[in-house]
C-alpha atoms as an extended CHARMM CRD file, in Angstrom:
* protein
*
       226  EXT
         1         1  UNK       CA             -5.1730000000      -19.1320000000       15.8560000000  PROA      1               0.0000000000
         2         2  UNK       CA             -4.8750000000      -15.4450000000       17.2220000000  PROA      2               0.0000000000
         3         3  UNK       CA             -4.2990000000      -14.5290000000       20.7670000000  PROA      3               0.0000000000
         4         4  UNK       CA             -4.6550000000      -11.1310000000       22.2230000000  PROA      4               0.0000000000
         5         5  UNK       CA             -2.6430000000      -11.1440000000       25.4260000000  PROA      5               0.0000000000
         6         6  UNK       CA             -2.2410000000       -8.1920000000       27.3920000000  PROA      6               0.0000000000
         7         7  UNK       CA              1.8140000000       -7.7780000000       27.6220000000  PROA      7               0.0000000000
         8         8  UNK       CA              4.7910000000       -9.3590000000       26.1190000000  PROA      8               0.0000000000
         9         9  UNK       CA              5.6030000000      -10.9310000000       29.6200000000  PROA      9               0.0000000000
        10        10  UNK       CA              2.4550000000      -12.9090000000       29.5430000000  PROA      10              0.0000000000
        11        11  UNK       CA              3.2510000000      -13.7840000000       25.8420000000  PROA      11              0.0000000000
        12        12  UNK       CA              6.0860000000      -15.1940000000       27.0820000000  PROA      12              0.0000000000
        13        13  UNK       CA              4.6880000000      -17.1700000000       29.4760000000  PROA      13              0.0000000000
        14        14  UNK       CA              2.3430000000      -18.6170000000       27.1780000000  PROA      14              0.0000000000
        15        15  UNK       CA              5.4960000000      -19.0870000000       24.7160000000  PROA      15              0.0000000000
        16        16  UNK       CA              6.8240000000      -21.1290000000       27.5030000000  PROA      16              0.0000000000
        17        17  UNK       CA              3.9630000000      -22.9540000000       27.8690000000  PROA      17              0.0000000000
        18        18  UNK       CA              4.0510000000      -24.0560000000       24.0500000000  PROA      18              0.0000000000
        19        19  UNK       CA              0.2010000000      -22.2730000000       23.6340000000  PROA      19              0.0000000000
        20        20  UNK       CA              1.7760000000      -19.7050000000       21.4110000000  PROA      20              0.0000000000
        21        21  UNK       CA              4.8170000000      -18.9930000000       19.5450000000  PROA      21              0.0000000000
        22        22  UNK       CA              5.8460000000      -15.3030000000       18.7500000000  PROA      22              0.0000000000
        23        23  UNK       CA              7.5020000000      -14.7210000000       15.2200000000  PROA      23              0.0000000000
        24        24  UNK       CA              8.0580000000      -10.8530000000       15.5580000000  PROA      24              0.0000000000
        25        25  UNK       CA              6.3520000000       -7.1830000000       14.7380000000  PROA      25              0.0000000000
        26        26  UNK       CA              3.7520000000       -7.1320000000       12.1680000000  PROA      26              0.0000000000
        27        27  UNK       CA              2.8570000000       -3.3630000000       11.0290000000  PROA      27              0.0000000000
        28        28  UNK       CA              0.8730000000       -1.9380000000        8.1900000000  PROA      28              0.0000000000
        29        29  UNK       CA              0.7500000000        1.7870000000        7.8960000000  PROA      29              0.0000000000
        30        30  UNK       CA             -2.1250000000        2.6850000000        5.5430000000  PROA      30              0.0000000000
        31        31  UNK       CA             -1.0710000000        6.2610000000        5.3600000000  PROA      31              0.0000000000
        32        32  UNK       CA              1.2800000000        5.3840000000        2.8300000000  PROA      32              0.0000000000
        33        33  UNK       CA             -1.1660000000        5.2240000000        0.0580000000  PROA      33              0.0000000000
        34        34  UNK       CA             -1.2270000000        9.0620000000        0.0100000000  PROA      34              0.0000000000
        35        35  UNK       CA              2.6570000000        9.7500000000       -1.0400000000  PROA      35              0.0000000000
        36        36  UNK       CA              2.9260000000       10.5730000000       -4.3540000000  PROA      36              0.0000000000
        37        37  UNK       CA              6.6780000000        9.8300000000       -4.7430000000  PROA      37              0.0000000000
        38        38  UNK       CA              9.2970000000        7.3330000000       -4.2880000000  PROA      38              0.0000000000
        39        39  UNK       CA             10.7080000000        9.1810000000       -1.3410000000  PROA      39              0.0000000000
        40        40  UNK       CA              7.5270000000        9.6350000000        0.3900000000  PROA      40              0.0000000000
        41        41  UNK       CA              6.9450000000        5.7050000000        0.3240000000  PROA      41              0.0000000000
        42        42  UNK       CA             10.5070000000        5.2600000000        1.6530000000  PROA      42              0.0000000000
        43        43  UNK       CA             10.3710000000        7.5120000000        4.3680000000  PROA      43              0.0000000000
        44        44  UNK       CA              7.1010000000        5.9150000000        5.2760000000  PROA      44              0.0000000000
        45        45  UNK       CA              9.1470000000        2.8690000000        5.2520000000  PROA      45              0.0000000000
        46        46  UNK       CA             12.0750000000        3.8830000000        7.3800000000  PROA      46              0.0000000000
        47        47  UNK       CA              9.2810000000        5.2920000000       10.1300000000  PROA      47              0.0000000000
        48        48  UNK       CA              7.5430000000        2.2780000000       10.4240000000  PROA      48              0.0000000000
        49        49  UNK       CA             10.9730000000       -0.1110000000       11.0560000000  PROA      49              0.0000000000
        50        50  UNK       CA             11.8600000000        2.5230000000       13.6450000000  PROA      50              0.0000000000
        51        51  UNK       CA              8.4340000000        2.4350000000       15.2920000000  PROA      51              0.0000000000
        52        52  UNK       CA              8.9030000000       -1.5070000000       15.2750000000  PROA      52              0.0000000000
        53        53  UNK       CA             12.5920000000       -1.1460000000       16.5280000000  PROA      53              0.0000000000
        54        54  UNK       CA             11.3700000000        0.7410000000       19.4810000000  PROA      54              0.0000000000
        55        55  UNK       CA              8.3640000000       -2.0970000000       20.2990000000  PROA      55              0.0000000000
        56        56  UNK       CA             10.9370000000       -4.8200000000       20.1830000000  PROA      56              0.0000000000
        57        57  UNK       CA             13.7480000000       -2.5070000000       22.5040000000  PROA      57              0.0000000000
        58        58  UNK       CA             11.1880000000       -1.9590000000       24.8410000000  PROA      58              0.0000000000
        59        59  UNK       CA              9.7430000000       -5.8260000000       25.4020000000  PROA      59              0.0000000000
        60        60  UNK       CA             13.0650000000       -7.4560000000       24.0870000000  PROA      60              0.0000000000
        61        61  UNK       CA             13.9390000000       -8.1120000000       27.8680000000  PROA      61              0.0000000000
        62        62  UNK       CA             10.8410000000      -11.2740000000       27.7090000000  PROA      62              0.0000000000
        63        63  UNK       CA             12.7690000000      -12.7110000000       25.2270000000  PROA      63              0.0000000000
        64        64  UNK       CA             16.2580000000      -13.0910000000       24.8580000000  PROA      64              0.0000000000
        65        65  UNK       CA             18.0360000000      -14.8990000000       22.5700000000  PROA      65              0.0000000000
        66        66  UNK       CA             15.0760000000      -14.9120000000       20.4530000000  PROA      66              0.0000000000
        67        67  UNK       CA             14.8470000000      -14.7050000000       16.5520000000  PROA      67              0.0000000000
        68        68  UNK       CA             12.0700000000      -12.1420000000       16.0640000000  PROA      68              0.0000000000
        69        69  UNK       CA             11.4390000000      -10.5650000000       12.5180000000  PROA      69              0.0000000000
        70        70  UNK       CA             10.1000000000       -7.0000000000       12.2520000000  PROA      70              0.0000000000
        71        71  UNK       CA              7.2710000000       -7.5390000000        9.1070000000  PROA      71              0.0000000000
        72        72  UNK       CA              6.8790000000       -4.1080000000        7.7100000000  PROA      72              0.0000000000
        73        73  UNK       CA              5.2050000000       -2.4010000000        4.2470000000  PROA      73              0.0000000000
        74        74  UNK       CA              2.5240000000       -1.8910000000        2.2510000000  PROA      74              0.0000000000
        75        75  UNK       CA              2.5910000000       -1.9740000000       -1.0630000000  PROA      75              0.0000000000
        76        76  UNK       CA              3.9680000000        1.7400000000       -2.0590000000  PROA      76              0.0000000000
        77        77  UNK       CA              6.7860000000        1.0290000000        0.5740000000  PROA      77              0.0000000000
        78        78  UNK       CA              7.3190000000       -2.5720000000       -0.8470000000  PROA      78              0.0000000000
        79        79  UNK       CA              7.9030000000       -1.0660000000       -4.5900000000  PROA      79              0.0000000000
        80        80  UNK       CA              9.7520000000        1.9350000000       -3.4350000000  PROA      80              0.0000000000
        81        81  UNK       CA             12.2270000000       -0.3860000000       -2.5810000000  PROA      81              0.0000000000
        82        82  UNK       CA             13.1530000000       -0.9490000000       -5.7750000000  PROA      82              0.0000000000
        83        83  UNK       CA             14.5980000000        2.4830000000       -6.0470000000  PROA      83              0.0000000000
        84        84  UNK       CA             17.4020000000        1.2450000000       -3.4360000000  PROA      84              0.0000000000
        85        85  UNK       CA             19.0950000000       -0.4980000000       -6.9660000000  PROA      85              0.0000000000
        86        86  UNK       CA             18.9700000000        2.3990000000       -8.8460000000  PROA      86              0.0000000000
        87        87  UNK       CA             22.4290000000        4.2340000000       -9.8580000000  PROA      87              0.0000000000
        88        88  UNK       CA             20.3910000000        7.6660000000       -9.4400000000  PROA      88              0.0000000000
        89        89  UNK       CA             19.6490000000        6.4760000000       -5.5690000000  PROA      89              0.0000000000
        90        90  UNK       CA             23.2320000000        5.2570000000       -4.9580000000  PROA      90              0.0000000000
        91        91  UNK       CA             24.0940000000        9.2280000000       -3.4800000000  PROA      91              0.0000000000
        92        92  UNK       CA             23.5920000000        9.4050000000       -0.3900000000  PROA      92              0.0000000000
        93        93  UNK       CA             23.2270000000       12.9360000000       -0.0590000000  PROA      93              0.0000000000
        94        94  UNK       CA             21.1690000000       13.7240000000       -2.8670000000  PROA      94              0.0000000000
        95        95  UNK       CA             19.0500000000       11.1380000000       -1.6430000000  PROA      95              0.0000000000
        96        96  UNK       CA             18.9920000000       10.2360000000        2.0120000000  PROA      96              0.0000000000
        97        97  UNK       CA             16.2170000000        8.4130000000        2.4650000000  PROA      97              0.0000000000
        98        98  UNK       CA             17.3510000000        5.7510000000        0.0030000000  PROA      98              0.0000000000
        99        99  UNK       CA             20.7840000000        5.8850000000        2.1650000000  PROA      99              0.0000000000
       100       100  UNK       CA             18.7900000000        5.5700000000        5.4720000000  PROA      100             0.0000000000
       101       101  UNK       CA             16.0600000000        2.8680000000        4.4100000000  PROA      101             0.0000000000
       102       102  UNK       CA             19.6160000000        0.8950000000        3.2080000000  PROA      102             0.0000000000
       103       103  UNK       CA             21.2470000000        0.7450000000        6.2830000000  PROA      103             0.0000000000
       104       104  UNK       CA             17.6880000000       -0.1770000000        8.0790000000  PROA      104             0.0000000000
       105       105  UNK       CA             17.3990000000       -2.8800000000        6.0130000000  PROA      105             0.0000000000
       106       106  UNK       CA             20.9510000000       -4.3520000000        6.0800000000  PROA      106             0.0000000000
       107       107  UNK       CA             21.2010000000       -3.8760000000       10.1710000000  PROA      107             0.0000000000
       108       108  UNK       CA             17.8220000000       -2.2530000000       12.1730000000  PROA      108             0.0000000000
       109       109  UNK       CA             20.1780000000       -2.5880000000       15.1330000000  PROA      109             0.0000000000
       110       110  UNK       CA             23.1230000000       -0.6020000000       15.0520000000  PROA      110             0.0000000000
       111       111  UNK       CA             24.3570000000       -2.0280000000       18.5200000000  PROA      111             0.0000000000
       112       112  UNK       CA             24.6000000000       -5.7240000000       19.4860000000  PROA      112             0.0000000000
       113       113  UNK       CA             21.0340000000       -7.2890000000       21.1180000000  PROA      113             0.0000000000
       114       114  UNK       CA             20.4460000000      -10.1350000000       22.7750000000  PROA      114             0.0000000000
       115       115  UNK       CA             18.5560000000      -11.4270000000       20.2170000000  PROA      115             0.0000000000
       116       116  UNK       CA             18.6100000000      -11.4280000000       16.0840000000  PROA      116             0.0000000000
       117       117  UNK       CA             16.3490000000       -9.4500000000       13.9790000000  PROA      117             0.0000000000
       118       118  UNK       CA             16.0500000000       -9.5190000000       10.3640000000  PROA      118             0.0000000000
       119       119  UNK       CA             13.4250000000       -7.0890000000        8.5090000000  PROA      119             0.0000000000
       120       120  UNK       CA             10.7510000000       -8.2470000000        6.1320000000  PROA      120             0.0000000000
       121       121  UNK       CA              8.7160000000       -6.7740000000        3.5110000000  PROA      121             0.0000000000
       122       122  UNK       CA              5.2500000000       -7.8370000000        3.1780000000  PROA      122             0.0000000000
       123       123  UNK       CA              2.5020000000       -6.2930000000        0.8050000000  PROA      123             0.0000000000
       124       124  UNK       CA             -0.3430000000       -7.7100000000       -1.3600000000  PROA      124             0.0000000000
       125       125  UNK       CA             -1.8830000000       -5.5880000000       -4.2770000000  PROA      125             0.0000000000
       126       126  UNK       CA              1.6660000000       -4.7480000000       -5.8030000000  PROA      126             0.0000000000
       127       127  UNK       CA              1.4730000000       -8.5100000000       -7.1690000000  PROA      127             0.0000000000
       128       128  UNK       CA             -1.7950000000       -7.0510000000       -9.6930000000  PROA      128             0.0000000000
       129       129  UNK       CA             -1.1550000000       -3.9640000000       -9.5410000000  PROA      129             0.0000000000
       130       130  UNK       CA             -3.7950000000       -1.1980000000       -9.4620000000  PROA      130             0.0000000000
       131       131  UNK       CA             -4.4590000000        2.1210000000       -9.9470000000  PROA      131             0.0000000000
       132       132  UNK       CA             -2.7710000000        3.9870000000       -6.6430000000  PROA      132             0.0000000000
       133       133  UNK       CA              0.8580000000        2.4410000000       -7.8360000000  PROA      133             0.0000000000
       134       134  UNK       CA              0.1140000000        3.5230000000      -11.5280000000  PROA      134             0.0000000000
       135       135  UNK       CA             -0.5260000000        6.8730000000      -10.4890000000  PROA      135             0.0000000000
       136       136  UNK       CA              2.2040000000        7.4210000000       -8.0920000000  PROA      136             0.0000000000
       137       137  UNK       CA              4.9030000000        5.6950000000      -10.4300000000  PROA      137             0.0000000000
       138       138  UNK       CA              5.7610000000        2.9790000000       -7.0790000000  PROA      138             0.0000000000
       139       139  UNK       CA              5.2970000000        0.1470000000       -9.8390000000  PROA      139             0.0000000000
       140       140  UNK       CA              7.2510000000       -0.8550000000      -13.0380000000  PROA      140             0.0000000000
       141       141  UNK       CA              6.6250000000        1.3580000000      -15.9130000000  PROA      141             0.0000000000
       142       142  UNK       CA              3.0790000000       -0.0070000000      -17.2750000000  PROA      142             0.0000000000
       143       143  UNK       CA              2.0930000000        0.7730000000      -20.6090000000  PROA      143             0.0000000000
       144       144  UNK       CA             -1.8430000000        1.9950000000      -19.4750000000  PROA      144             0.0000000000
       145       145  UNK       CA             -4.0570000000        0.9250000000      -16.7110000000  PROA      145             0.0000000000
       146       146  UNK       CA             -6.0420000000       -1.2200000000      -19.2030000000  PROA      146             0.0000000000
       147       147  UNK       CA             -3.4420000000       -2.9360000000      -20.6650000000  PROA      147             0.0000000000
       148       148  UNK       CA             -1.6930000000       -3.7160000000      -17.3640000000  PROA      148             0.0000000000
       149       149  UNK       CA             -3.7580000000       -3.7280000000      -13.9920000000  PROA      149             0.0000000000
       150       150  UNK       CA             -4.4170000000       -7.6750000000      -13.4010000000  PROA      150             0.0000000000
       151       151  UNK       CA             -8.3130000000       -7.0510000000      -12.1670000000  PROA      151             0.0000000000
       152       152  UNK       CA            -11.0180000000       -5.2560000000      -13.4370000000  PROA      152             0.0000000000
       153       153  UNK       CA            -14.3180000000       -5.2950000000      -11.7170000000  PROA      153             0.0000000000
       154       154  UNK       CA            -17.7050000000       -5.6940000000      -14.1210000000  PROA      154             0.0000000000
       155       155  UNK       CA            -20.5540000000       -3.7740000000      -12.7420000000  PROA      155             0.0000000000
       156       156  UNK       CA            -24.1330000000       -2.7900000000      -13.4460000000  PROA      156             0.0000000000
       157       157  UNK       CA            -25.3810000000        0.5430000000      -14.7180000000  PROA      157             0.0000000000
       158       158  UNK       CA            -28.2550000000        0.8060000000      -13.3210000000  PROA      158             0.0000000000
       159       159  UNK       CA            -29.3140000000        4.3650000000      -13.9870000000  PROA      159             0.0000000000
       160       160  UNK       CA            -27.9350000000        6.9480000000      -16.7230000000  PROA      160             0.0000000000
       161       161  UNK       CA            -28.2370000000       10.9780000000      -16.0170000000  PROA      161             0.0000000000
       162       162  UNK       CA            -27.7840000000       12.3030000000      -19.5070000000  PROA      162             0.0000000000
       163       163  UNK       CA            -31.1390000000       14.4230000000      -20.1330000000  PROA      163             0.0000000000
       164       164  UNK       CA            -29.7650000000       17.4530000000      -18.5850000000  PROA      164             0.0000000000
       165       165  UNK       CA            -30.3200000000       16.1490000000      -14.9240000000  PROA      165             0.0000000000
       166       166  UNK       CA            -27.2870000000       17.1310000000      -13.5310000000  PROA      166             0.0000000000
       167       167  UNK       CA            -24.3100000000       19.4590000000      -14.9290000000  PROA      167             0.0000000000
       168       168  UNK       CA            -22.3000000000       16.3180000000      -17.0050000000  PROA      168             0.0000000000
       169       169  UNK       CA            -23.7110000000       13.4240000000      -17.8110000000  PROA      169             0.0000000000
       170       170  UNK       CA            -23.3860000000       10.7000000000      -14.9010000000  PROA      170             0.0000000000
       171       171  UNK       CA            -24.0760000000        6.9680000000      -14.5610000000  PROA      171             0.0000000000
       172       172  UNK       CA            -25.2790000000        4.9270000000      -11.3180000000  PROA      172             0.0000000000
       173       173  UNK       CA            -23.6250000000        1.8250000000      -10.7930000000  PROA      173             0.0000000000
       174       174  UNK       CA            -24.0070000000       -1.4720000000       -8.5330000000  PROA      174             0.0000000000
       175       175  UNK       CA            -20.3790000000       -1.1790000000       -7.5440000000  PROA      175             0.0000000000
       176       176  UNK       CA            -19.4270000000        0.0370000000       -4.4840000000  PROA      176             0.0000000000
       177       177  UNK       CA            -16.5710000000        0.1540000000       -1.3660000000  PROA      177             0.0000000000
       178       178  UNK       CA            -17.0990000000       -3.1620000000       -1.4300000000  PROA      178             0.0000000000
       179       179  UNK       CA            -16.1410000000       -4.1050000000       -4.6150000000  PROA      179             0.0000000000
       180       180  UNK       CA            -13.6700000000       -1.1690000000       -5.6310000000  PROA      180             0.0000000000
       181       181  UNK       CA            -12.0500000000       -0.5630000000       -2.4160000000  PROA      181             0.0000000000
       182       182  UNK       CA            -12.1400000000        2.5170000000        0.2410000000  PROA      182             0.0000000000
       183       183  UNK       CA             -9.2870000000        4.6750000000       -0.5480000000  PROA      183             0.0000000000
       184       184  UNK       CA             -9.5700000000        7.1230000000       -3.2240000000  PROA      184             0.0000000000
       185       185  UNK       CA             -6.5900000000        7.7510000000       -5.9340000000  PROA      185             0.0000000000
       186       186  UNK       CA             -3.9270000000       10.4040000000       -5.2400000000  PROA      186             0.0000000000
       187       187  UNK       CA             -3.7560000000       11.6390000000       -8.1410000000  PROA      187             0.0000000000
       188       188  UNK       CA             -7.6010000000       12.3430000000       -9.8350000000  PROA      188             0.0000000000
       189       189  UNK       CA            -10.3640000000       13.0820000000       -6.7420000000  PROA      189             0.0000000000
       190       190  UNK       CA            -12.0930000000        8.9560000000       -7.4710000000  PROA      190             0.0000000000
       191       191  UNK       CA            -11.7910000000        5.7730000000       -6.8400000000  PROA      191             0.0000000000
       192       192  UNK       CA            -11.9470000000        3.6860000000       -9.9560000000  PROA      192             0.0000000000
       193       193  UNK       CA            -11.5410000000        4.5770000000      -14.0830000000  PROA      193             0.0000000000
       194       194  UNK       CA            -13.7700000000        3.1550000000      -16.0400000000  PROA      194             0.0000000000
       195       195  UNK       CA            -12.1530000000        0.3350000000      -18.7630000000  PROA      195             0.0000000000
       196       196  UNK       CA            -12.6830000000        1.4640000000      -22.7670000000  PROA      196             0.0000000000
       197       197  UNK       CA            -13.7620000000       -1.8790000000      -23.0000000000  PROA      197             0.0000000000
       198       198  UNK       CA            -15.6350000000       -2.7030000000      -26.2760000000  PROA      198             0.0000000000
       199       199  UNK       CA            -14.9600000000        0.4120000000      -27.5790000000  PROA      199             0.0000000000
       200       200  UNK       CA            -13.9310000000        0.2050000000      -31.4160000000  PROA      200             0.0000000000
       201       201  UNK       CA            -10.7640000000        2.6820000000      -30.4740000000  PROA      201             0.0000000000
       202       202  UNK       CA             -9.9840000000        3.6130000000      -26.7600000000  PROA      202             0.0000000000
       203       203  UNK       CA             -9.0130000000        7.2300000000      -26.3410000000  PROA      203             0.0000000000
       204       204  UNK       CA             -5.6960000000        7.9810000000      -24.5570000000  PROA      204             0.0000000000
       205       205  UNK       CA             -6.8010000000       11.7930000000      -23.6400000000  PROA      205             0.0000000000
       206       206  UNK       CA             -7.1560000000       11.6180000000      -19.7650000000  PROA      206             0.0000000000
       207       207  UNK       CA             -9.0340000000       14.7390000000      -19.7620000000  PROA      207             0.0000000000
       208       208  UNK       CA            -11.9490000000       12.7750000000      -21.3940000000  PROA      208             0.0000000000
       209       209  UNK       CA            -11.6260000000        9.6930000000      -19.0910000000  PROA      209             0.0000000000
       210       210  UNK       CA            -14.4150000000        8.4130000000      -16.9650000000  PROA      210             0.0000000000
       211       211  UNK       CA            -13.7400000000        7.9410000000      -13.0860000000  PROA      211             0.0000000000
       212       212  UNK       CA            -16.0430000000        6.9370000000      -10.5170000000  PROA      212             0.0000000000
       213       213  UNK       CA            -16.6140000000       10.1520000000       -8.4510000000  PROA      213             0.0000000000
       214       214  UNK       CA            -18.4770000000        9.7900000000       -5.5740000000  PROA      214             0.0000000000
       215       215  UNK       CA            -18.9630000000        6.6630000000       -3.5900000000  PROA      215             0.0000000000
       216       216  UNK       CA            -21.1260000000        4.6560000000       -0.8060000000  PROA      216             0.0000000000
       217       217  UNK       CA            -20.6640000000        1.3920000000        0.3120000000  PROA      217             0.0000000000
       218       218  UNK       CA            -23.1800000000       -0.5680000000       -2.3380000000  PROA      218             0.0000000000
       219       219  UNK       CA            -23.7270000000        1.9260000000       -5.1150000000  PROA      219             0.0000000000
       220       220  UNK       CA            -20.8670000000        4.7730000000       -7.0020000000  PROA      220             0.0000000000
       221       221  UNK       CA            -21.4050000000        7.3280000000       -9.5570000000  PROA      221             0.0000000000
       222       222  UNK       CA            -19.2400000000        7.7980000000      -12.6150000000  PROA      222             0.0000000000
       223       223  UNK       CA            -18.6560000000       10.7580000000      -14.2230000000  PROA      223             0.0000000000
       224       224  UNK       CA            -16.1470000000       12.4450000000      -16.8350000000  PROA      224             0.0000000000
       225       225  UNK       CA            -12.7610000000       13.6260000000      -15.0350000000  PROA      225             0.0000000000
       226       226  UNK       CA            -12.1220000000       17.4200000000      -14.8810000000  PROA      226             0.0000000000
């Protein structure tokens, strides 16, 4: 059960009475999905940890000697942490984000505090791989979205516009943000890529790729990329 309280003192009183148990500070940065490089993703993660540190410091007087967790991340940030192990990111002068992030994860507080603080990275869709990860090169090197992304959405084609009604052929699908997700992909003006399922010779030419170009809650329009 989640309990909403007004301030940390009230939380501390509830915890002493055994009604709640405070684990730490949780954050999720949706802004990180707009990043297109590992450096940008790491910078989002640095800022997120820093903000959580400020929250812990501000309220720590109410929780002396307690073990607390700073739980941060979204898929782009968590996947960017893999770059900390790469040799080309070991030079802090060339990769200051990696150096700063490495220190934050190892010791989020440089000075001694009357608490034990650890940093936890959480994420969700990275387990399945998605178009955002593929387009920003955030995840492991994948061969193609059709071969490596775990989940696809099978949608009904309600109508096709290919007789001069539109500037280019389009299709109307019974799938919108509820089925495909809310955020568009930063590498193309769309929300999804149409799979070449059942095509005899799937094309690798991205210029002729079908994408979900426009979207509403329940429906969407596919069009040719470009």
